[in-house]
VOBA-1610 file (N, C-alpha, C; in pm, whole numbers, padded with zeros to 5 digits, always signed):
BEGIN
Met+06449+09200+10585Met+06560+09189+10679Met+06537+09076+10779Ser+06408+09041+10800Ser+06379+08937+10900Ser+06440+08803+10862Ala+06453+08777+10731Ala+06511+08649+10688Ala+06654+08634+10733Phe+06725+08747+10751Phe+06864+08742+10796Phe+06876+08775+10945Gly+06762+08778+11015Gly+06764+08793+11159Gly+06762+08936+11210Asp+06745+09034+11121Asp+06740+09174+11162Asp+06596+09224+11168Asp+06573+09323+11250Asp+06442+09386+11258Asp+06440+09512+11172Arg+06322+09556+11136Arg+06306+09672+11048Arg+06375+09796+11105Asp+06368+09815+11238Asp+06424+09937+11296Asp+06577+09933+11300Ala+06639+09819+11264Ala+06784+09814+11257Ala+06836+09899+11140Asp+06752+09923+11041Asp+06788+10008+10927Asp+06666+10091+10891Pro+06643+10198+10964Pro+06521+10277+10944Pro+06504+10327+10801Asn+06614+10354+10732Asn+06606+10406+10595Asn+06623+10295+10490Gly+06607+10172+10533Gly+06628+10059+10443Gly+06543+10062+10318Pro+06413+10088+10326Pro+06332+10089+10204Pro+06378+10193+10102Glu+06413+10312+10150Glu+06462+10416+10057Glu+06594+10374+09995Arg+06681+10314+10075Arg+06811+10271+10024Arg+06793+10159+09920Thr+06702+10068+09948Thr+06677+09958+09855Thr+06625+10011+09723Arg+06534+10108+09728Arg+06481+10163+09603Arg+06589+10236+09524Ala+06685+10297+09595Ala+06793+10367+09525Ala+06888+10269+09458Leu+06916+10157+09523Leu+07014+10062+09473Leu+06957+09961+09374Leu+06829+09928+09389Leu+06770+09821+09311Leu+06651+09874+09230Pro+06665+09887+09099Pro+06551+09925+09016Pro+06437+09824+09034Arg+06314+09874+09033Arg+06199+09786+09058Arg+06196+09669+08960Ala+06237+09692+08835Ala+06231+09586+08734Ala+06330+09474+08763Gln+06424+09496+08857Gln+06524+09395+08889Gln+06501+09335+09027Thr+06378+09339+09074Thr+06341+09277+09201Thr+06223+09184+09177Trp+06223+09071+09249Trp+06117+08973+09234Trp+06072+08926+09372Ala+05943+08894+09382Ala+05889+08845+09510Ala+05780+08744+09483Ala+05767+08648+09574Ala+05657+08553+09572Ala+05565+08587+09689Phe+05434+08580+09666Phe+05335+08618+09766Phe+05247+08499+09803Asp+05209+08497+09928Asp+05102+08411+09976Asp+04994+08505+10025Gly+04894+08527+09940Gly+04799+08633+09969Gly+04867+08768+09954Thr+04870+08845+10062Thr+04939+08975+10059Thr+05074+08970+10130Thr+05117+08852+10172Thr+05242+08838+10246Thr+05355+08795+10152Ile+05465+08868+10157Ile+05584+08829+10079Ile+05649+08710+10148Val+05669+08602+10073Val+05727+08482+10132Val+05861+08444+10069Ala+05900+08511+09961Ala+06030+08485+09898Ala+06069+08605+09814Thr+06198+08634+09808Thr+06246+08748+09729Thr+06379+08716+09664Ala+06412+08793+09561Ala+06544+08795+09499Ala+06555+08925+09421Ala+06678+08967+09395Ala+06699+09091+09321Ala+06833+09087+09252Thr+06848+09172+09152Thr+06975+09185+09079Thr+07027+09326+09095Ile+07151+09339+09136Ile+07217+09467+09140Ile+07332+09462+09038Asp+07337+09561+08952Asp+07437+09563+08846Asp+07572+09608+08901His+07674+09528+08877His+07809+09559+08923His+07906+09557+08806Gly+08024+09615+08827Gly+08135+09601+08735Gly+08242+09519+08802Leu+08276+09403+08745Leu+08374+09310+08801Leu+08509+09330+08735Ile+08613+09350+08815Ile+08748+09359+08762Ile+08799+09217+08737Val+08846+09192+08614Val+08891+09058+08576Val+09042+09063+08553Pro+09108+08948+08544Pro+09254+08949+08522Pro+09294+09037+08404Gly+09390+09124+08429Gly+09432+09221+08329Gly+09378+09360+08353Gly+09273+09372+08438Gly+09222+09503+08476Gly+09098+09551+08404Ala+09049+09475+08306Ala+08925+09513+08238Ala+08808+09499+08335Val+08701+09573+08307Val+08580+09567+08389Val+08470+09498+08309Leu+08419+09389+08361Leu+08315+09311+08295Leu+08184+09331+08371Pro+08078+09378+08305Pro+07949+09392+08374Pro+07904+09259+08435Met+07856+09265+08558Met+07817+09143+08631Met+07678+09161+08691Ala+07595+09060+08673Ala+07463+09059+08734Ala+07476+09003+08876Gly+07467+09092+08975Gly+07487+09052+09113Gly+07356+09009+09178Leu+07348+08884+09215Leu+07229+08832+09282Leu+07233+08871+09429Thr+07122+08924+09480Thr+07118+08969+09619Thr+06977+08954+09674Ala+06964+08975+09805Ala+06833+08977+09874Ala+06753+08849+09851Val+06822+08734+09847Val+06753+08606+09826Val+06705+08552+09960Met+06577+08525+09968Met+06525+08464+10091Met+06396+08391+10061Val+06372+08285+10138Val+06245+08213+10138Val+06206+08193+10284Arg+06086+08234+10318Arg+06043+08216+10457Arg+06039+08067+10493Pro+06073+08034+10617Pro+06078+07892+10655Pro+05943+07821+10640Thr+05833+07895+10640Thr+05701+07835+10622Thr+05674+07795+10478His+05761+07838+10385His+05733+07814+10243His+05853+07747+10173Arg+05935+07676+10247Arg+06047+07605+10187Arg+05997+07484+10109Arg+06084+07439+10015Arg+06061+07318+09937Arg+05932+07323+09855Arg+05905+07442+09802Arg+05791+07458+09711Arg+05836+07508+09574Gly+05967+07510+09549Gly+06017+07554+09421Gly+06032+07703+09405Leu+06014+07778+09515Leu+06019+07924+09504Leu+06160+07972+09472Leu+06262+07916+09537Leu+06399+07958+09509Leu+06434+07929+09363Arg+06399+07813+09315Arg+06432+07778+09177Arg+06365+07874+09078Glu+06242+07911+09106Glu+06172+08004+09017Glu+06234+08142+09022Leu+06271+08188+09140Leu+06337+08319+09151Leu+06472+08318+09081Met+06547+08209+09092Met+06674+08199+09022Met+06653+08201+08871Arg+06548+08136+08824Arg+06519+08139+08681Arg+06490+08281+08635Arg+06409+08355+08713Arg+06377+08493+08677Arg+06505+08577+08672His+06589+08562+08772His+06713+08639+08778His+06802+08608+08658Gln+06822+08480+08627Gln+06913+08443+08519Gln+06855+08478+08382Asp+06725+08464+08364Asp+06662+08505+08238Asp+06680+08654+08217Asp+06661+08733+08323Asp+06677+08878+08312Asp+06821+08915+08279Ala+06916+08848+08345Ala+07058+08877+08320Ala+07094+08846+08175Arg+07048+08732+08123Arg+07077+08698+07984Arg+07012+08799+07889Ala+06887+08837+07918Ala+06818+08931+07830Ala+06887+09066+07826Arg+06953+09103+07936Arg+07021+09233+07941Arg+07169+09222+07903Gly+07211+09104+07855Gly+07342+09090+07796Gly+07457+09069+07891Phe+07431+09025+08015Phe+07541+09000+08108Phe+07610+08868+08073Ala+07743+08872+08063Ala+07820+08751+08035Ala+07851+08673+08161Ile+07832+08738+08277Ile+07870+08672+08403Ile+07778+08720+08514Gly+07754+08632+08610Gly+07676+08666+08729Gly+07754+08631+08854Gly+07722+08698+08962Gly+07795+08672+09086Gly+07709+08690+09207Leu+07755+08635+09319Leu+07683+08647+09445Leu+07777+08616+09561Trp+07734+08658+09679Trp+07792+08611+09805Trp+07689+08516+09865Ser+07732+08397+09899Ser+07638+08294+09942Ser+07621+08294+10093Ser+07496+08299+10139Ser+07470+08287+10282Ser+07495+08144+10330Glu+07474+08047+10241Glu+07503+07907+10271Glu+07576+07847+10152Ala+07692+07791+10176Ala+07780+07748+10067Ala+07725+07632+09987Ser+07627+07560+10039Ser+07578+07440+09970Ser+07466+07470+09870Ile+07423+07595+09859Ile+07302+07625+09781Ile+07328+07642+09633Tyr+07429+07720+09595Tyr+07430+07780+09461Tyr+07510+07704+09357Gly+07583+07601+09396Gly+07653+07522+09297Gly+07559+07461+09196Arg+07441+07419+09240Arg+07347+07355+09148Arg+07285+07454+09050Phe+07304+07583+09076Phe+07256+07686+08983Phe+07370+07739+08895Gly+07485+07673+08898Gly+07593+07707+08806Gly+07696+07804+08860Tyr+07695+07832+08991Tyr+07790+07925+09050Tyr+07906+07848+09115Gly+08027+07894+09089Gly+08145+07833+09148Gly+08221+07934+09232Leu+08289+07886+09334Leu+08363+07972+09426Leu+08486+08029+09357Ala+08487+08161+09336Ala+08592+08225+09258Ala+08692+08305+09341Thr+08652+08351+09459Thr+08746+08423+09546Thr+08729+08374+09689Glu+08835+08389+09766Glu+08831+08357+09909Glu+08889+08474+09987Gly+08865+08473+10117Gly+08921+08574+10205Gly+08957+08510+10337Asp+09042+08576+10413Asp+09084+08525+10543Asp+09022+08608+10655Val+08967+08540+10754Val+08928+08605+10879Val+09052+08606+10968Leu+09099+08725+11002Leu+09218+08739+11086Leu+09178+08780+11227Glu+09234+08713+11326Glu+09213+08747+11467Glu+09348+08756+11535Ile+09375+08869+11599Ile+09499+08889+11672Ile+09460+08922+11817Pro+09464+08824+11907Pro+09415+08847+12044Pro+09493+08954+12119Asp+09624+08965+12094Asp+09704+09066+12164Asp+09809+09121+12068Ala+09773+09228+11999Ala+09861+09285+11898Ala+09983+09352+11959Arg+09983+09373+12091Arg+10100+09435+12155Arg+10225+09349+12144Thr+10205+09220+12114Thr+10319+09129+12102Thr+10379+09129+11961Leu+10317+09202+11869Leu+10361+09197+11730Leu+10441+09321+11692Glu+10552+09297+11625Glu+10633+09404+11568Glu+10677+09361+11429Leu+10701+09457+11342Leu+10752+09425+11210Leu+10887+09356+11223Ala+10906+09249+11148Ala+11026+09167+11163Ala+11152+09238+11117Ala+11139+09324+11018Ala+11256+09393+10965Ala+11224+09542+10951Pro+11318+09628+10988Pro+11295+09771+10973Pro+11267+09805+10826Arg+11172+09894+10804Arg+11142+09936+10668Arg+11089+10078+10670Glu+11103+10144+10559Glu+11054+10281+10549Glu+10902+10278+10542Leu+10838+10363+10621Leu+10693+10370+10626Leu+10644+10506+10579Asp+10517+10514+10548Asp+10457+10639+10504Asp+10406+10719+10623Glu+10368+10842+10597Glu+10306+10924+10700Glu+10159+10887+10713Leu+10102+10916+10830Leu+09962+10885+10857Leu+09884+11013+10880Glu+09758+11009+10839Glu+09673+11127+10852Glu+09533+11084+10895Trp+09491+11130+11011Trp+09356+11103+11061Trp+09260+11198+10992Ile+09149+11147+10938Ile+09054+11233+10868Ile+08913+11208+10919Asp+08826+11307+10899Asp+08687+11292+10937Asp+08607+11232+10822Glu+08481+11203+10847Glu+08402+11135+10745Glu+08383+11217+10618Pro+08352+11347+10625Pro+08340+11423+10498Pro+08466+11416+10413Thr+08582+11422+10477Thr+08707+11411+10401Thr+08722+11270+10344Ala+08684+11170+10423Ala+08692+11032+10374Ala+08602+11012+10252Arg+08483+11069+10255Arg+08393+11057+10141Arg+08454+11115+10015Ala+08534+11220+10031Ala+08594+11287+09916Ala+08718+11213+09864Leu+08795+11151+09954Leu+08926+11099+09915Leu+08932+10948+09893Leu+08854+10871+09968Leu+08869+10727+09963Leu+08837+10663+09827Pro+08734+10709+09755Pro+08703+10641+09628Pro+08820+10635+09530Ala+08897+10744+09518Ala+09009+10743+09424Ala+09120+10649+09469Ile+09144+10643+09601Ile+09247+10552+09652Ile+09206+10407+09629Tyr+09080+10379+09656Tyr+09030+10243+09634Tyr+09044+10204+09487Ala+09001+10292+09396Ala+09006+10261+09254Ala+09148+10232+09209Arg+09244+10309+09258Arg+09384+10286+09222Arg+09435+10154+09277Ser+09398+10122+09399Ser+09453+10003+09465Ser+09399+09873+09406Val+09275+09872+09356Val+09215+09747+09306Val+09214+09741+09154Ala+09281+09832+09088Ala+09273+09841+08942Ala+09311+09710+08874Leu+09401+09632+08933Leu+09444+09505+08874Leu+09407+09385+08962Arg+09316+09403+09055Arg+09279+09295+09147Arg+09157+09220+09095Pro+09175+09100+09039Pro+09058+09023+08995Pro+08962+08999+09111Gly+08834+09015+09083Gly+08733+08991+09184Gly+08684+09114+09254Ala+08760+09224+09249Ala+08714+09348+09309Ala+08604+09408+09224Leu+08519+09487+09287Leu+08407+09549+09216Leu+08428+09699+09204Val+08383+09753+09094Val+08384+09897+09075Val+08276+09957+09165Arg+08309+10063+09236Arg+08214+10126+09327Arg+08163+10258+09269Ser+08036+10266+09249Ser+07975+10390+09202Ser+07961+10489+09317Asp+07934+10614+09283Asp+07910+10714+09387Asp+07793+10672+09474Leu+07689+10615+09412Leu+07572+10568+09487Leu+07612+10458+09584Trp+07696+10364+09539Trp+07738+10253+09626Trp+07819+10305+09744Trp+07909+10398+09718Trp+07985+10456+09828Trp+07890+10520+09929Arg+07793+10594+09881Arg+07705+10667+09972Arg+07614+10574+10052Glu+07553+10479+09983Glu+07449+10397+10046Glu+07502+10272+10115Arg+07625+10230+10081Arg+07677+10108+10142Arg+07808+10129+10216Arg+07907+10190+10152Arg+08039+10197+10214Arg+08046+10295+10329Phe+07960+10395+10330Phe+07958+10490+10441Phe+07832+10476+10526Leu+07765+10363+10513Leu+07644+10339+10589Leu+07677+10314+10736Glu+07609+10385+10825Glu+07633+10370+10969Glu+07504+10332+11042Ala+07417+10256+10975Ala+07295+10209+11040Ala+07331+10116+11155Pro+07240+10103+11255Pro+07270+10018+11371Pro+07310+09876+11334Phe+07247+09816+11232Phe+07281+09677+11200Phe+07421+09666+11141Met+07473+09775+11083Met+07610+09773+11032Met+07711+09783+11145Arg+07679+09861+11246Arg+07774+09885+11355Arg+07773+09773+11458Gly+07658+09710+11480Gly+07651+09601+11577Gly+07698+09639+11716Gly+07675+09764+11756Gly+07716+09810+11888Gly+07855+09868+11894Ala+07928+09865+11784Ala+08064+09921+11782Ala+08058+10070+11750Ser+08174+10134+11751Ser+08183+10277+11725Ser+08155+10308+11578Leu+08145+10435+11548Leu+08145+10479+11409Leu+08280+10443+11346Arg+08283+10441+11214Arg+08410+10414+11145Arg+08513+10522+11176Arg+08637+10479+11195Arg+08751+10571+11200Arg+08822+10561+11065His+08876+10671+11018His+08940+10674+10886His+09081+10729+10901Val+09180+10653+10853Val+09320+10697+10857Val+09381+10674+10719Leu+09451+10776+10670Leu+09516+10768+10539Leu+09665+10744+10554Ala+09724+10677+10456Ala+09869+10671+10441Ala+09906+10770+10330Arg+10005+10856+10361Arg+10044+10961+10267Arg+10193+10953+10239Arg+10231+10962+10112Arg+10371+10962+10071Arg+10396+11090+09991Gly+10462+11184+10056Gly+10476+11315+09994Gly+10339+11378+09983Gly+10301+11415+09864Gly+10169+11474+09845Gly+10067+11378+09790Thr+10095+11246+09795Thr+10006+11146+09735Thr+09953+11051+09841Tyr+09823+11027+09838Tyr+09763+10930+09929Tyr+09777+10791+09868Val+09830+10698+09947Val+09863+10565+09894Val+09789+10452+09965Gly+09697+10485+10053Gly+09621+10380+10119Gly+09535+10437+10230Tyr+09448+10352+10281Tyr+09365+10392+10395Tyr+09323+10269+10473Val+09290+10291+10599Val+09229+10188+10681Val+09105+10247+10747Gln+08998+10172+10746Gln+08875+10205+10819Gln+08858+10100+10928Tyr+08826+10146+11048Tyr+08804+10050+11155Tyr+08702+10102+11255Arg+08646+10009+11333Arg+08556+10042+11443Arg+08620+09997+11573Gln+08573+10052+11682Gln+08630+10018+11813Gln+08521+09972+11910Arg+08559+09876+11995Arg+08475+09829+12104Arg+08557+09837+12233Pro+08536+09937+12315Pro+08614+09949+12439Pro+08591+09830+12530Gly+08694+09795+12608Gly+08680+09685+12703Gly+08799+09679+12797Trp+08775+09618+12914Trp+08880+09601+13014Trp+08868+09463+13073Ser+08981+09404+13112Ser+08983+09273+13175Ser+09084+09275+13288Asp+09035+09254+13410Asp+09121+09257+13528Asp+09203+09386+13535Gly+09138+09495+13499Gly+09203+09626+13507Gly+09296+09658+13392Leu+09306+09565+13294Leu+09394+09586+13180Leu+09310+09614+13054Pro+09365+09694+12962Pro+09289+09724+12840Pro+09266+09600+12757Ala+09142+09582+12713Ala+09106+09466+12631Ala+09010+09508+12520Gly+09028+09630+12471Gly+08942+09680+12365Gly+08965+09606+12234Lys+08863+09608+12149Lys+08870+09541+12020Lys+08869+09644+11907Leu+08960+09626+11813Leu+08966+09709+11693Leu+08928+09620+11576Glu+08819+09656+11508Glu+08766+09575+11399Glu+08791+09647+11266Ile+08880+09593+11187Ile+08910+09654+11057Ile+08792+09632+10963Val+08743+09740+10908Val+08639+09733+10807Val+08702+09712+10670Glu+08809+09787+10644Glu+08877+09774+10515Glu+09016+09832+10528Leu+09114+09761+10474Leu+09251+09809+10467Leu+09293+09800+10322Val+09317+09914+10261Val+09343+09923+10118Val+09475+09996+10097Ala+09564+09938+10017Ala+09696+09999+09993Ala+09737+09977+09850Val+09809+10075+09795Val+09852+10063+09656Val+09981+09984+09642Asp+10055+09965+09753Asp+10179+09887+09747Asp+10214+09836+09886Ala+10323+09760+09894Ala+10361+09694+10019Ala+10398+09793+10128Arg+10463+09904+10092Arg+10501+10002+10193Arg+10378+10064+10259Ala+10280+10099+10181Ala+10157+10155+10237Ala+10083+10051+10321Glu+10084+09926+10275Glu+10020+09817+10350Glu+10085+09802+10488Ala+10218+09801+10493Ala+10289+09789+10621Ala+10260+09908+10711Thr+10251+10026+10653Thr+10222+10147+10732Thr+10087+10135+10801Leu+09987+10090+10729Leu+09852+10082+10784Leu+09840+09970+10887Trp+09909+09858+10864Trp+09910+09752+10964Trp+09981+09798+11092Gln+10088+09872+11076Gln+10160+09923+11193Gln+10067+10008+11279Leu+09983+10087+11216Leu+09886+10166+11291Leu+09783+10076+11360Ala+09722+09985+11283Ala+09614+09903+11336Ala+09659+09818+11454Leu+09785+09776+11455Leu+09836+09690+11562Leu+09878+09766+11687His+09877+09899+11682His+09930+09975+11794His+09841+10092+11831Val+09710+10067+11836Val+09616+10166+11888Val+09601+10141+12038Asp+09643+10235+12119Asp+09640+10217+12264Asp+09502+10177+12312Leu+09499+10082+12404Leu+09379+10031+12472Leu+09299+09933+12386Phe+09346+09906+12263Phe+09271+09816+12174Phe+09365+09709+12118Pro+09405+09614+12204Pro+09502+09513+12160Pro+09443+09401+12075His+09311+09381+12083His+09248+09273+12006His+09209+09329+11869Val+09277+09282+11765Val+09257+09333+11629Val+09199+09222+11542Ser+09099+09256+11461Ser+09040+09156+11372Ser+09006+09219+11238Trp+08999+09133+11138Trp+08955+09173+11004Trp+08879+09057+10945Trp+08755+09079+10908Trp+08668+08970+10867Trp+08694+08922+10724Asn+08763+09003+10640Asn+08777+08966+10500Asn+08908+09018+10443Ala+09019+08969+10495Ala+09149+09007+10441Ala+09178+08927+10315Pro+09249+08985+10218Pro+09288+08906+10101Pro+09381+08793+10141Val+09372+08681+10071Val+09451+08564+10111Val+09600+08584+10087Asp+09636+08687+10010Asp+09778+08716+09991Asp+09826+08829+10080Asp+09749+08863+10184Asp+09795+08962+10281Asp+09928+08913+10343Val+10022+09006+10362Val+10158+08965+10403Val+10184+08981+10552Leu+10082+09012+10631Leu+10106+09039+10772Leu+10180+08925+10841Ala+10135+08801+10818Ala+10195+08687+10889Ala+10343+08670+10858Trp+10389+08718+10744Trp+10530+08707+10705Trp+10609+08834+10740Ser+10539+08934+10792Ser+10603+09064+10817Ser+10632+09089+10964Val+10583+09000+11054Val+10597+09024+11197Val+10687+08919+11259Thr+10730+08947+11380Thr+10824+08859+11448Thr+10759+08734+11507Asn+10629+08739+11533Asn+10563+08628+11601Asn+10431+08598+11531Ser+10436+08529+11418Ser+10317+08506+11337Ser+10216+08415+11405Arg+10258+08340+11509Arg+10163+08252+11577Arg+10055+08329+11651Gln+10077+08457+11671Gln+09976+08540+11735Gln+09861+08576+11641Ile+09877+08539+11513Ile+09774+08570+11413Ile+09695+08442+11383Arg+09568+08445+11411Arg+09482+08331+11381Arg+09412+08358+11247Arg+09420+08261+11157Arg+09363+08278+11025Arg+09263+08167+10995Arg+09149+08208+10939Arg+09046+08112+10898Arg+08998+08150+10759Arg+09001+08056+10668Arg+08965+08082+10529Arg+08813+08081+10512Asn+08761+08181+10440Asn+08618+08190+10410Asn+08596+08199+10259Asp+08480+08151+10214Asp+08446+08173+10074Asp+08401+08318+10055Gly+08421+08367+09932Gly+08386+08505+09900Gly+08288+08511+09784Leu+08335+08559+09669Leu+08249+08579+09553Leu+08233+08448+09475Trp+08109+08416+09443Trp+08078+08301+09358Trp+08037+08354+09220Leu+08084+08285+09113Leu+08058+08332+08978Leu+07992+08224+08893Arg+07904+08270+08805Arg+07844+08185+08701Arg+07878+08249+08566Val+07949+08176+08481Val+07984+08225+08348Val+07868+08195+08255Glu+07802+08300+08211Glu+07684+08285+08125Glu+07724+08277+07978Asp+07807+08371+07933Asp+07853+08374+07795Asp+08002+08344+07796Val+08038+08222+07763Val+08176+08176+07775Val+08270+08259+07687Ala+08232+08283+07563Ala+08320+08354+07470Ala+08345+08497+07516Val+08241+08568+07555Val+08255+08707+07598Val+08337+08715+07726Ala+08308+08627+07822Ala+08379+08632+07950Ala+08529+08605+07932Leu+08565+08505+07853Leu+08706+08472+07837Leu+08779+08576+07752Ala+08708+08640+07660Ala+08770+08746+07581Ala+08798+08869+07665Ala+08726+08887+07775Ala+08740+09008+07857Ala+08867+09005+07942Arg+08913+08888+07980Arg+09028+08878+08070Arg+09157+08852+07993Thr+09269+08877+08057Thr+09397+08839+08000Thr+09444+08708+08065Phe+09548+08649+08006Phe+09601+08522+08054Phe+09752+08537+08072Asp+09805+08475+08175Asp+09948+08485+08203Asp+10031+08390+08117Gly+09965+08296+08053Gly+10038+08203+07967Gly+09963+08180+07837Asp+10037+08171+07726Asp+09976+08142+07597Asp+09956+07992+07582Gly+09868+07957+07489Gly+09844+07815+07462Gly+09704+07794+07409Ala+09666+07668+07400Ala+09534+07632+07350Ala+09483+07513+07429Val+09353+07513+07452Val+09291+07401+07523Val+09145+07392+07480Arg+09095+07271+07471Arg+08954+07248+07439Arg+08887+07194+07565Phe+08778+07259+07603Phe+08709+07218+07726Phe+08559+07215+07702Ala+08494+07118+07765Ala+08349+07101+07751Ala+08280+07153+07876Val+08177+07234+07855Val+08090+07283+07962Val+07947+07248+07922Glu+07883+07167+08004Glu+07750+07116+07972Glu+07757+07043+07837Asp+07682+07085+07736Asp+07679+07010+07610Asp+07757+07076+07498Thr+07844+07173+07532Thr+07922+07245+07430Thr+08071+07231+07458Thr+08147+07200+07354Thr+08293+07199+07365Thr+08347+07329+07305Trp+08437+07394+07381Trp+08493+07522+07340Trp+08642+07505+07311Glu+08689+07577+07210Glu+08831+07584+07183Glu+08880+07724+07221Leu+08974+07728+07316Leu+09033+07854+07361Leu+09176+07860+07313Val+09209+07966+07239Val+09345+07988+07191Val+09391+08124+07243Val+09502+08125+07316Val+09555+08246+07375Val+09689+08277+07314Glu+09703+08399+07265Glu+09830+08448+07210Glu+09856+08588+07264Gly+09977+08612+07310Gly+10010+08743+07365Gly+09926+08779+07486Gly+09879+08677+07558Gly+09801+08702+07679Gly+09653+08727+07655His+09609+08722+07528His+09469+08750+07497His+09406+08632+07422Ala+09276+08613+07444Ala+09204+08508+07375Ala+09180+08551+07230Val+09253+08492+07137Val+09233+08524+06996Val+09124+08435+06935Arg+09090+08329+07004Arg+08979+08245+06961Arg+08916+08181+07084Cys+08786+08190+07093Cys+08709+08116+07193Cys+08574+08087+07130Ala+08559+07968+07078Ala+08440+07936+07001Ala+08409+07788+07014Pro+08283+07752+06991Pro+08248+07610+06993Pro+08324+07533+06886Thr+08352+07408+06915Thr+08422+07322+06820Thr+08360+07183+06821Thr+08376+07114+06710Thr+08327+06976+06702Thr+08433+06875+06741Glu+08556+06923+06767Glu+08662+06833+06810Glu+08637+06789+06954Ser+08699+06679+06992Ser+08676+06624+07127Ser+08740+06713+07232Ala+08676+06716+07348Ala+08725+06799+07458Ala+08844+06733+07527Glu+08940+06816+07567Glu+09053+06769+07648Glu+09022+06776+07796Leu+08935+06870+07834Leu+08891+06886+07973Leu+08740+06892+07976Val+08681+06838+08079Val+08535+06840+08096Val+08506+06895+08234Met+08416+06993+08239Met+08383+07057+08367Met+08240+07108+08365Ser+08186+07140+08481Ser+08053+07199+08490Ser+08063+07351+08474Arg+07949+07415+08457Arg+07948+07562+08449Arg+07996+07621+08582Ala+07960+07560+08693Ala+08005+07611+08823Ala+08157+07603+08835Thr+08217+07496+08784Thr+08362+07483+08791Thr+08430+07587+08704Leu+08373+07618+08588Leu+08429+07725+08506Leu+08423+07858+08581Gly+08317+07880+08658Gly+08308+08001+08741Gly+08419+08007+08844Ala+08451+07893+08903Ala+08560+07888+09001Ala+08695+07913+08936Leu+08711+07867+08813Leu+08837+07879+08741Leu+08859+08018+08682Tyr+08752+08091+08658Tyr+08755+08208+08571Tyr+08853+08317+08615Leu+08857+08352+08742Leu+08943+08461+08788Leu+09087+08419+08812Gly+09115+08291+08802Gly+09253+08245+08813Gly+09302+08225+08954Gly+09211+08210+09050Gly+09253+08194+09189Gly+09283+08051+09227Val+09235+07956+09149Val+09258+07814+09180Val+09300+07744+09051Pro+09407+07665+09053Pro+09452+07597+08931Pro+09354+07489+08886Ala+09349+07467+08756Ala+09266+07360+08702Ala+09307+07225+08759Ser+09438+07205+08781Ser+09485+07077+08834Ser+09432+07051+08974Arg+09415+07157+09054Arg+09359+07137+09188Arg+09211+07102+09180Leu+09140+07166+09089Leu+08999+07133+09070Leu+08985+06990+09019Ala+09081+06946+08940Ala+09079+06807+08894Ala+09100+06711+09010Arg+09191+06747+09101Arg+09212+06662+09219Arg+09087+06653+09304Ala+09003+06759+09298Ala+08876+06759+09372Ala+08766+06691+09292Asn+08802+06630+09178Asn+08707+06559+09092Asn+08606+06652+09027Leu+08646+06778+09004Leu+08558+06875+08940Leu+08593+06897+08793Ile+08711+06852+08751Ile+08752+06857+08611Ile+08809+06722+08574Ala+08768+06672+08459Ala+08825+06547+08406Ala+08910+06581+08285Gly+09030+06523+08277Gly+09116+06549+08164Gly+09256+06495+08189Ser+09337+06500+08085Ser+09471+06447+08095Ser+09561+06540+08175Pro+09667+06487+08239Pro+09761+06572+08312Pro+09822+06679+08224Glu+09850+06646+08098Glu+09913+06745+08010Glu+09818+06861+07980Ala+09692+06833+07956Ala+09594+06938+07931Ala+09572+07023+08056Leu+09574+06961+08171Leu+09559+07036+08296Leu+09677+07128+08319Arg+09798+07083+08286Arg+09915+07170+08301Arg+09904+07291+08209Arg+09857+07269+08086Arg+09838+07381+07994Arg+09735+07479+08050Ala+09624+07427+08102Ala+09520+07513+08158Ala+09572+07590+08279Asp+09656+07525+08360Asp+09715+07595+08474Asp+09797+07715+08428Arg+09884+07693+08329Arg+09969+07802+08280Arg+09885+07915+08222Met+09774+07882+08161Met+09693+07984+08095Met+09606+08061+08194Phe+09538+07990+08283Phe+09432+08052+08363Phe+09479+08117+08492Val+09578+08060+08560Val+09613+08109+08693Val+09660+08255+08684Ser+09607+08338+08772Ser+09638+08481+08772Ser+09753+08511+08866Ala+09848+08595+08819Ala+09960+08636+08905Ala+09911+08722+09021Val+09800+08794+09001Val+09738+08874+09108Val+09625+08791+09168Val+09635+08763+09296Val+09538+08675+09362Val+09402+08742+09366Pro+09296+08673+09324Pro+09162+08733+09329Pro+09117+08760+09472Trp+09042+08867+09487Trp+08984+08905+09617Trp+08865+08995+09591Cys+08758+08971+09659Cys+08640+09059+09650Cys+08618+09124+09786Pro+08647+09254+09799Pro+08627+09322+09927Pro+08484+09361+09954Glu+08393+09322+09866Glu+08257+09375+09865Glu+08152+09271+09893Leu+08084+09281+10004Leu+07969+09195+10032Leu+07845+09266+09981Phe+07763+09193+09905Phe+07640+09255+09852Phe+07525+09156+09856
//
């Protein structure tokens, strides 16, 4: 934890939690004598890909090198161990959240999802722009949240590329974790459900930081997660979050980039938005990864990654062929760029404008039609 600036007592049960989440065979460390000076680990995840299939993903985590041991090749060796293990265990794709955006491109990871940091300094000025039917709200305690939230989450992200499947262990050890380093001085999580008839259609989790300024309420409401199965439930939960008495400052550190709040209120200038990188992906097995997802457009394209040219043929939204070919490539890209393209969040033509793909305009248009996902990718999970 010291590598990320935390002390051991910030998470007293951290060692037990780590052992539960990370099998010993999937953790690596470099030693100087008896002192650990570098670490890395793999946590197995299920990644939702376009079309709703779940693709096993080797999640890289706990990467650190002590500042006294930088530039000795330790990170490169740990990355080799991680990637060799992932290949040996049959993972077609790997993913990570990057602490520094400049590190992992050289290891074949491309930025596949983004999120928005939302800040609303005074939510009292915001109202829904048009009247709409809303759902009922239900305040619940943590035991009830533990029982109900997993099913709501699973339903809401079933078709969201980039979302991760959450196991019971993950819910227990991460999503309901209330260690001091998670709270950062804020309150325990509050849990509110959106209910439509007898069906739960969404939830919001948030923390509170009381505050006053010149005798006026200036409390902060920090959204941990806002999950909804449709637009009506989403509007219901935002209506709640924006109107908690004494807490006019509302924030969310990782909203999906297609969140509709700014278009749903009368004064969108009160919403400050900053784009952040999210999940980075490395496509290890091109054929398996592309066969797992669906495509919104049919067609064919030949693309080169490293020293192999692949022919991708899509019919009826599915890859009916993805295999090496001896024909010349129409598009040329790095493995990291294929990772950025994979979930369909960024068009091939935009990556070409960034000088990350070389190819003809016609081939790029075909790739755009095939790869871009109608559902915007989002990863709500930091790991």
